[in-house]
C-alpha positions as CSV (number, residue, x, y, z in Angstrom):
1,X,-93.3,-157.1,-176.7
2,X,-96.3,-158.1,-178.9
3,X,-96.0,-161.7,-177.3
4,X,-97.0,-159.9,-173.8
5,X,-99.7,-158.0,-175.3
6,X,-101.2,-160.7,-176.8
7,X,-101.1,-162.7,-173.4
8,X,-102.4,-159.5,-171.5
9,X,-105.3,-159.2,-174.1
10,X,-106.0,-163.1,-173.8
11,X,-106.2,-162.7,-170.0
12,X,-109.0,-159.7,-170.2
13,X,-111.0,-161.9,-172.4
14,X,-111.1,-165.0,-170.3
15,X,-111.9,-162.9,-167.2
16,X,-114.6,-161.2,-168.8
17,X,-116.0,-164.2,-170.2
18,X,-115.6,-166.0,-166.8
19,X,-117.4,-163.1,-165.1
20,X,-120.3,-162.5,-167.5
21,X,-121.2,-166.3,-167.8
22,X,-122.9,-166.9,-164.7
23,X,-124.8,-163.4,-165.2
24,X,-126.0,-164.5,-168.5
25,X,-126.9,-168.2,-167.4
26,X,-129.0,-166.8,-164.6
27,X,-131.0,-164.6,-166.8
28,X,-131.9,-167.5,-169.2
29,X,-133.2,-169.6,-166.5
30,X,-134.9,-167.3,-164.7
31,X,-138.5,-167.0,-167.5
32,X,-140.2,-164.7,-164.9
33,X,-142.0,-161.7,-166.1
34,X,-143.0,-159.3,-163.3
35,X,-145.3,-156.4,-163.0
36,X,-146.3,-154.2,-160.4
37,X,-149.6,-152.2,-160.0
38,X,-150.8,-149.9,-157.2
39,X,-154.4,-150.0,-156.0
40,X,-156.5,-147.6,-153.9
41,X,-157.0,-145.4,-151.9
42,X,-160.5,-146.8,-150.8
43,X,-162.2,-145.8,-148.0
44,X,-165.3,-147.1,-145.6
45,X,-168.2,-145.5,-146.1
46,X,-167.9,-143.3,-143.3
47,X,-164.2,-142.3,-144.2
48,X,-162.9,-143.6,-141.1
49,X,-160.9,-146.3,-142.6
50,X,-158.7,-146.5,-145.5
51,X,-156.5,-149.2,-147.5
52,X,-154.4,-148.8,-150.3
53,X,-151.2,-150.8,-151.7
54,X,-149.6,-152.6,-154.3
55,X,-149.8,-156.2,-156.3
56,X,-146.8,-157.8,-157.9
57,X,-147.8,-160.7,-160.3
58,X,-144.6,-162.7,-161.7
59,X,-145.4,-165.1,-164.3
60,X,-143.5,-168.5,-164.2
61,X,-143.4,-171.1,-167.1
62,X,-142.5,-174.9,-167.0
63,X,-142.9,-177.9,-169.1
64,X,-145.0,-180.7,-168.2
65,X,-146.0,-183.8,-170.2
66,X,-148.9,-186.2,-170.8
67,X,-149.5,-189.2,-172.9
68,X,-151.8,-188.5,-175.7
69,X,-153.7,-191.2,-177.8
70,X,-152.9,-190.9,-181.8
71,X,-154.1,-193.8,-184.2
72,X,-152.0,-195.0,-187.2
73,X,-153.4,-197.1,-190.4
74,X,-152.0,-200.8,-190.0
75,X,-152.7,-203.8,-192.6
76,X,-154.2,-206.7,-190.8
77,X,-154.0,-210.1,-192.9
78,X,-155.3,-213.6,-192.4
79,X,-156.0,-216.8,-194.5
80,X,-159.5,-218.3,-194.6
81,X,-160.1,-222.1,-194.0
82,X,-159.6,-222.5,-198.4
83,X,-156.0,-220.6,-198.1
84,X,-157.0,-217.2,-199.5
85,X,-155.3,-214.6,-197.9
86,X,-157.5,-211.4,-196.8
87,X,-156.2,-208.2,-196.0
88,X,-157.9,-204.9,-194.4
89,X,-156.6,-201.4,-193.0
90,X,-157.4,-201.0,-189.4
91,X,-156.8,-198.0,-187.0
92,X,-154.4,-198.9,-184.1
93,X,-153.8,-196.7,-181.2
94,X,-150.7,-196.0,-179.8
95,X,-149.8,-193.6,-176.9
96,X,-147.2,-190.9,-177.0
97,X,-145.7,-188.6,-174.8
98,X,-146.4,-184.9,-175.5
99,X,-144.8,-181.9,-174.0
100,X,-146.9,-178.7,-173.2
101,X,-145.7,-175.2,-171.7
102,X,-147.9,-174.4,-168.4
103,X,-147.9,-170.9,-166.7
104,X,-148.3,-170.2,-163.4
105,X,-148.8,-166.7,-162.1
106,X,-147.3,-166.1,-158.6
107,X,-149.0,-162.8,-156.8
108,X,-148.2,-160.7,-153.7
109,X,-150.7,-158.2,-152.4
110,X,-149.2,-155.5,-150.1
111,X,-151.4,-153.4,-148.3
112,X,-151.5,-150.2,-145.6
113,X,-154.6,-150.3,-143.6
114,X,-155.2,-146.7,-142.1
115,X,-157.4,-146.3,-138.9
116,X,-158.8,-142.8,-138.7
117,X,-160.7,-143.5,-135.4
118,X,-159.7,-145.9,-132.9
119,X,-161.6,-144.4,-129.9
120,X,-165.3,-144.3,-129.1
121,X,-167.8,-147.2,-129.3
122,X,-166.3,-150.7,-129.0
123,X,-168.7,-151.6,-131.9
124,X,-166.6,-149.4,-134.3
125,X,-162.8,-149.0,-133.2
126,X,-160.9,-151.3,-135.7
127,X,-160.4,-150.4,-139.3
128,X,-161.0,-153.9,-141.4
129,X,-159.9,-154.8,-145.1
130,X,-161.3,-158.0,-146.5
131,X,-159.8,-159.5,-149.6
132,X,-161.9,-161.8,-151.8
133,X,-159.4,-163.8,-154.3
134,X,-161.1,-165.5,-157.5
135,X,-158.8,-168.2,-159.0
136,X,-159.0,-169.0,-162.9
137,X,-161.0,-172.4,-161.9
138,X,-164.0,-170.3,-160.3
139,X,-163.0,-171.0,-156.8
140,X,-162.6,-168.4,-154.3
141,X,-161.5,-167.4,-150.5
142,X,-161.3,-164.4,-148.4
143,X,-158.4,-162.8,-146.3
144,X,-159.0,-160.4,-143.7
145,X,-156.9,-158.0,-141.7
146,X,-157.7,-155.4,-139.1
147,X,-156.2,-152.2,-137.5
148,X,-157.2,-151.3,-134.1
149,X,-154.8,-149.0,-133.3
150,X,-153.7,-145.6,-134.3
151,X,-152.0,-144.7,-137.7
152,X,-151.1,-147.3,-140.2
153,X,-150.6,-151.0,-140.4
154,X,-148.7,-152.7,-143.2
155,X,-149.9,-156.1,-144.3
156,X,-149.2,-158.6,-147.2
157,X,-150.1,-162.0,-148.2
158,X,-149.3,-164.2,-151.5
159,X,-150.9,-166.8,-153.8
160,X,-151.1,-168.1,-157.3
161,X,-153.3,-168.1,-160.4
162,X,-155.8,-165.3,-159.4
163,X,-158.0,-164.2,-161.9
164,X,-159.7,-161.3,-159.8
165,X,-158.8,-159.8,-156.6
166,X,-161.2,-157.5,-154.9
167,X,-161.1,-155.4,-151.3
168,X,-163.9,-154.4,-148.9
169,X,-163.0,-151.6,-146.5
170,X,-165.0,-151.7,-143.2
171,X,-165.2,-150.6,-139.9
172,X,-165.6,-152.9,-136.8
173,X,-164.6,-154.3,-133.5
174,X,-161.7,-156.8,-132.5
175,X,-163.7,-159.7,-133.5
176,X,-164.7,-158.5,-137.2
177,X,-166.3,-156.0,-139.6
178,X,-169.4,-154.6,-138.3
179,X,-170.7,-152.1,-140.7
180,X,-169.8,-149.3,-143.0
181,X,-168.7,-151.3,-146.1
182,X,-167.4,-149.9,-149.0
183,X,-168.5,-152.3,-151.5
184,X,-166.2,-154.9,-153.4
185,X,-163.3,-152.6,-155.1
186,X,-161.2,-153.9,-157.8
187,X,-157.5,-154.6,-156.7
188,X,-156.2,-156.8,-159.6
189,X,-157.7,-158.3,-162.8
190,X,-155.8,-160.9,-165.0
């Protein structure tokens, strides 16, 4: 009877290890920390357009290498024409592969753009939101979305390594924002 219980106990432990090992392995290789932050609601200056949403940021780390120059002291010796030996210490350069950790921050901005007045003058029938993304290297780009219908419209865009993200909510036509700007409102800061 003791022999049978040992076999059953061994089988249970082996099953637990087999089921738990893939879960532990996937957790070790992920290495990404995710944060989510809500932003808004921000309105156009006439309060007929509204934007709100969430920013999700995931940090992913990886190793990279580069060549770095180091110096070591070596003794250089020679004989002159009289047969005398002379030696001096000189710095000799050599290259070595150096590993460093790098980090990328991948973001996703989700937004809900509400148009409270979709009728009337053609110049102001759409709600607009314009995002300004400033990267860590100082470069910037804009991303715009419009809602010319009744109610809410959901939008999303992604990128990486943003230092700041701002949004400007405004009113406009089908072609672009025309007025009633909210000014740049903060969405995300690294």
